[in-house]
N, C-alpha and C positions, 0 to 999 in steps of 0.2 A: 354484913352483905346490903348494899344500897337497895332501898326500895323507894319507888315513884307510885303517885298516883294518876290515873287517867280519866279525866274528865270530859264529858260531852257536853258540849255548849252550843248545839244547834237547835234546831226546831223542838218546841216542847221540853227543852232541858233548862237549866243543867242538872245532870247527875253524875255520880262517880260511876264510871265502868268498871274498873279494875284497880287491882294492886298489881305491880310489877315490880320483880328483883331479877338481879344477873349475877351470875357466879360464873367466872370465865367467860365461855363461849356460850354457855346455855342462859337462856332467859325462861323466867316463870312468870306466866300470868294466871290471874285467878279473877273472875268476875265477882262483882260485888252482889249483895242481896237485891240492891237497888236497881242494879242494872238488870238482873235477871227478871225481875218485876215488871221491866218496860217490854220485854219482849223484843226489843231492837236487836236483830241479829246483824251485827257490825262486820264480823268475818265468817260467814255461812258456812264457807268449805272448809277451813282448816281450823277452824275453833268457834263451832255452832253453841247457841246458848246451854244446850244441854250437857256440854261438856265443860262444866263449871272451871276446873283448872287445867291447866297442862303447860308443858315444858317444850321449848323451841330449841333445839342444838343448832348453834351456828358453826360456819366454817371458822370464824374468828370472832372475838368481843364486838367488832364494828357491826357485824348483822344482827339486826334485829328483826323480829316477826313482822310481819306486812302491816298488821293495824298499828304500829308505832312508826316503822320506817316510812309509810306512807304521809306520816303527819309531818315528818321532818323535812330537812334538805338532803340533796344529795352531794355529787361529788363539789362541784363549785360553793354551793352554801355552807358545807361543812367545813371547807377550806377555810372562807372568809370567818365562820363561826369561831372555828379555833384560834383565830389570829385575836379575835375579840376578846376571847377568853384569855388568852395569854396576856394581854394589856392591861387585863384586871387580876394577874396572878395566879392564874389557873393554867400550869404548863402541860399536864397529860390529862386533859379530860377524857373520863369515859363516855359512853354511848349515852347513856342516863343521864349524866351531868349535863349532856348537850341538850337533851331534851327538856331538862328543869331550867338550863339558861333561855331557852327560847319561851318557855311558859305558854303565853297565850299567842307569841308571834309564830304560830304554826299554820300549816295548810291543812285544809277542810275544818271539821269541827271538833276534832280532839287536841286537848290542851293539858298541860302536866303540872303538877303541883309536887312540892313546895315550889314556887317560882323564885329563882334563885339570880336569875341576869338583871342587869342594870334597868333602871327605872325608866321610862320613855324620855327622850331628849326633846328637845324642840322642835317643831315641825320644820322639815327643810325643804326648799323649793330642789325640784331635781334639774340640775344642769345636766344634758345629756353627754357632752362632749366632756365636761369634768369625770362623769360616773366612768365613762369609756376609758379615759385616762388613767383613774385609779384602779379599775380592773386591769390593765395593762402592767399598772406599777406592781399589783399584787403577784400577777405571773412572773414579774422579775424578781420577786422577793423583797419587794422594797414596801416599807410601811408608812403611811400617811397619819398625821396626829392632828389635825385640825376637826373642828367641830362637825361640819359640813361631811367630812369622810367617815365619822364616825357614825352618823345617821345614815348614810349610805351602806355602812357595814351592819348595821342591825338589820337595816331592809334587805340587804342581800343574805344574810344567815337565816332568815325565816322562807327565802324561796324555794321554788319548785326544784326538781330533780333535774339531772344532765350536768355537763362539764362547762356548758356555755355561761358567761358572766350573766347575771341577771338581778332585778332588784323587784319586790313589791313595792307599788307605787298606787297613788290613788288621784282622781281629781276631785278638788274640791268643790261646793256648792258654786263657787266663784269662778271655776274651771282652772285653778292652778294645779299641775303636777307637783304632787308633795312626795317624798319617801315615806311607806307605811312602817311606823317604828312601833306599832302595836297599838297607838292611840291617835286616831284619825280624827279631824275635825268633822262634828256631826253632818250626815248627809253626804258623806263622801262617797265616789264609786271606784271599788279596786280594780286596779290594772297590774300586769306584770310586764315589765320591760326589759327586752332582752339586748345585749349588746355583743361585742365580737370578741375572739379571741386572738392571740398572738400571730396564729398561722389563717385566720379567716379572711376570705375576699370581703371587700368593701361591699360588695353586692348580698352578702347572706342575708341580711333583711329582706331586702326586695326580693329574692329568690323566696324566700319562707311565704312573704306576702302573696306571691305569683301563686303559690302553691295552693294556698289557701281559697284563693279565687276559683282555681281551676277545679278544685275539689267540691266547692260550692256548685259549680257548672254542672258536675257530675252527679249532684243530688246528696251529697253529703252534708250532715249539719256541722258547722265550723265554728270554732270560737271568733267573737267578733274581733276585728284587729283594726289598727290604725298604723301607718308608717309616718314616724315621728322625725323631723329633720333637725339636726345638730345645726349649731352655728356653723361648724364646720364644712357642711355639706353632707356629713353622713348621714345615712339615714338609720333608724333605729326602729325595731317592730316593737309594738306593745300589742298585748291579747288583754281582753277583758276577763277577768277571773270568774270561772264558773262556780267557784265553792265559797262564794261570799254574795250575798243579797243586799242589795243598797235599802237603807231604811230611811225616810226623810226626819232630819232632825235628831238622828240617832247614829250609834256605831253601826258599821254593816254587820247583817246577820250572816251565821256560819252554817255551811251544808257539809255534812260527812262526805269525804271524798276516799276511794281506795282505786288502785291501780290493779290491772289484770295480774301482773308480777306479785303485787302483795296480796290479792285474795287467793292465787293459786301458790303461793310462797315458791315461785320460781323465777330466779335471778340469772341474767345471762352470764355475769361476770363472776358468778360461782359454780357455771356449767350445768345448771339447770336449764335445759332446752325445753321450750313449747314451739308449737307450731300454729299455723292458722286454725287447723281444726281444732286445735284445744281452745284457742280464745273464743272461737263461734260457739263451741260448747259451754264455754263460761256463760257467754252472754245469754244462751238458752237457759242454763241452770240457774242463772241469779236474776234475772228479769220475768222469766216465762212469759216474754212478749215476743211474737212474730215480727213485729216492726222494728225492735230494738236488735233482734239477730240479723234480720234483712238490712239494718245499717250496717251492722259490724261486716257482714259479706261486702256491702259496697265499699267500705275502707281498705279491706284485704285487696280487693280487685283494683283500686286506684292506686294503691301504694305500689303494687306490681308492675301495674301500666305505666306509672310516673316514675319509676325507678326511684322510688322511696326506701332504700334498703336500712334506714336507720328506724325501722319500724319494731322494736322490741317490745316486752310488754310491760315496760314502766311508761310507754308512750300511748297506752289505753287506760282511760279512767272511766269510773263510775261513781254516781252519785245516790245518796241515800237520804230520804226523808221519811218520817214517820207516815205522811200521806201517800206519797207515791212509790213507796219502797226503794227497789233498785233501777236506775236506767243509766244509760251510757251518757256520759258527759259528751259535749261537743268535741269534735276531732282538734288537734292540736300538734305541733311539731311534725308537721307535714313539710318536705323539702326534697329536691335531689341529692340522693347520697350514693356513693359507691359501695357503702357499707364496710362491714368488717372483713378483714381478708384471712380465709381459712389457712392454717399453717401448711396444708397441702397444697394450696392452690399454686400453680405455676404461673399463670399466666393473668388470669382473669382479676380484676382488682378489689372484689367483694362479693359476698351475697346478702341476703334478706336475713336479719334475725329470726322472724318468723318464717318458717318453709310453708309451700305449699306441695302436695303430694311427695314430701321428701325431699323437694328440690330447694336451693337457696337462690341458684341461678337458673338460666335459661328456661324459665316458666313458660308453657305455653298457653294458648287460649282455651284448649281442653285441660289442663291442669286446672284453671280458673275455675272453667264450667263445673267440673268436680266438686267445689266447695259447696254444692247444692246439697251433698249428703250429709254433712255434719248438722247444714243449717235446717235441714227437713223442707228445702224450697224446692220448685220444679225448676229443670234444667234452664228451660227457655228465661226463667227469671235471672238468673246470674247470668247468662248468655248477653241478654239485654244490658245489664249493667257493665258488662266488657265494652259492648259497642259505646255506651255514654261514655265511660270513663277515656276511652281512645278518642272519641270526638273532642272532649275538654282538653285532652294533653296536646291534640294537635294545634290549639292556639297559644301554646307557650311561647314562641317568637313575640306575638302579639302582646300578649298579657305581661310579658317580662319587659319588654320595652317600655311599654306604658308606665310601668313601676319603677324604670331606671335601671335595671340590670345592665351592666356593661355588655356591649356585643360580644367579647370572647367567651364569656360565661354562658350567654345565649346560645352560642354556636356550639360549645363544648356539650352542654346538655341536649340540644336538638339532635346532634348526631346520634343518641341514645333511645329517642322517644318517637312514639311509643315503645317501650320495653317489654314486649311480648314475643315469643316465639309464634311459629306457624301452628 
């Protein structure tokens, strides 16, 4: 049975957190004496420190407990990672093999030992259009074999979750954008760059940038972002990584990160449903801070009003440090989305992943104000949030046009905004 060590490399680290093993679809996690002594509760709901070891049954061997899965890539990154491993002779990598292949090229502060992936390749400048083309080649099942493509593959394999192509990158102190292969030039500032899939609109990045702007107008803390133009004229969205701390003259520091899905061990692809009341109570439980809970409610309101139905629990993240404990990470992955289409739906194109008052669609103002109950807020506080979100979203045509969204996309979204019933 394969075993792997989990190492924390964030503030006040490093230390070995746990020894992990997997048999079939069951994953065994046992905390070390060293970790228990730190008092760092990195999985406080489903594997608190007081429960030294436990097993996590999975639906299939691909499913790992949140402590592990949040550190690794999701569907796009896993796809690129498998290709990279096949090129090195590993035809059928197991989930723990993929973690050790990543080694230190992970999200957050957790890394894995032994490190079995290839060493760092030469730092490669990011050619945005080239990366986009390589992503489309990957979707088509075509491999690339040059050094630049390998650097991109390594950066993509360690990237965050989701099906959309993306790479981890960084700006060097000289202002060059390079692929993050796990060993950056000292003093670099880490970013994540998103690209477009086969069926995506050319305006996809501009739409997301517009949503980040509207969310900020609505009072939400969002990740820092830029729209980067390729030589072709296509725009790509870059967001500054919140799980990294730039260090002058050194490698970036790491911050422990966990998604709401990982903390709750609840994943929509496995049929494990949660709603906005659940993620609001989660914010109360792990942060104990009314400001963080208020922020979570504000995001829920905005997602509904702005018709962002791609609002699953993987798109909510928390950060932990020894000094500050748990707090919400800046908002990310905000966009106009029709949402997943339930099998019983006859006409409506989709629903929110996270429901409000049991509803995935046709959510009313009163439904949103009702979120004051799980949050422990006064109703008028949430009512004000609804008004602020509506005012921000009404600026969609202006904000989108300024960011270069095409007129048809602007009109299509505008017909559904603000997305709130009476």
